[in-house]
Structures are given as C-alpha cells and as structure tokens.
N, C-alpha and C positions, 0 to 999 in steps of 0.2 A: 473721358475715362472709360475703359472697357473692362468688363469682368469676364472670367471664364465661367463655364457652367458649374464647375466644382466650387469656385469661390461664391457664385450666386447662391448655390444650394446651402452652403455654410451660413451665409448671411441671412437667408430665408429662415433657417432653423433658429438662428439667434433672435430674429425679429418676432417669432411667434409669441413670446412672453412680454414683449415691449408694450407699454401703454402708448396711446396716441398723444404726441406732444405738439402737433401743429394742426390747427383747423383752418380751412379755407372757406370763407363765407361768400356773401353776395357780391362783394367787391372783386372777387377773383384773386389772382396773384398780384399783389401790390408790392411797392418797395418795402413797406413795413413787414410784409409776409416774408419777403426774401431775406431781410435783415434778421428776422426771428429764426428762420430756417438756418441761416449761416451760423448764428450763435449756438443753436441746438446741435448742429453738426460738429462745431468745434468742441463742444462739451461731450458729446456722445458718439460721434462718427456714424452712427446708424440710427435713423429716426423713422417713425411711423407717422404718416399724415392722413388726414381725413377731410373729405369734402362734405360740406353741409348741403342740404337739398336745394338751397337757393343759389348755389355757386353757378357761375355762367359757363364753367368748363367741365369737361369730363375728367375723371381721375387721371386717365392716360395723358390728356393734354396738359393738365396742371403739373404732372410729374415731369413731362418733357420740358416745360417752361422753367421749372425750378432747377432741373439738372443742368440745363444750358446756362442759366444765370450763375449757378454756384460751382460749376465744374464737378458736379457729382455724378454718380452712376445710379441708374434705376435698378432696383433689386426685384421688386414684385409689385404688381398692380392687380388688385381684386376688388370688384365692386366700386365702392366709394373710398377705398383706402389704398394707399401705396407706401412703399418703403424705399428710401434712398440712402446711399452710402457715399461718404467721402472721408478719406483719412485726415486727421487733424494736422494742421500746419505746425503746431507746437509740440505735441506729444501724441504719437500714434499708439492707441490702446489695442486695436483689433489687428492681429497678425494673420494675414491670409497666405 
C-alpha cells in the first residue's frame, strides 16, 4: 500500500494526539505482536507503536516488518516510535 505525500501529511497530523497502543519488547516482532497490531488496525486504522529499549530491532526495521505482514503503510518513524495505517476491511473510518 502506497500513500501520497498529502495523505501521509494528513495521517501524521491525526497521529499527533494518538496514544501508543502497541509496544514491542525484547522478543521483537512476534506472531502475537502481529495479531495485536492487526486487531488494533481493524479497530482504529491508524496506530502508534513504540519500541522498548530491549527490542532487537530499530523502529524502522520493526515498522517495515509489521507493514509487510499486515499489508499496511508506514506513515511516520521518529526515534523509537512509528505510526502505521491500513484501512479497515469491515468499515473504513478515515477518508483520505
């Protein structure tokens, strides 16, 4: 899934006030993490994730892995946090 610059800017603005809903720890990106991210994307479409200091990946690596497994698009990656977007399969809430 590819986003245009304008779509990405809109999603970045929306993500500013979002709380972190997914934490990736020392196990890295596991099947349970992917399942949790899938459920969060179905419910919210736009999620903010954070890596703990013990995580084996960088934020960019974890973002890429999750996006590939979930069919999502990376929106933003700063420091240990990143934001990903995927429209819900049941009911799309965010109109781009």
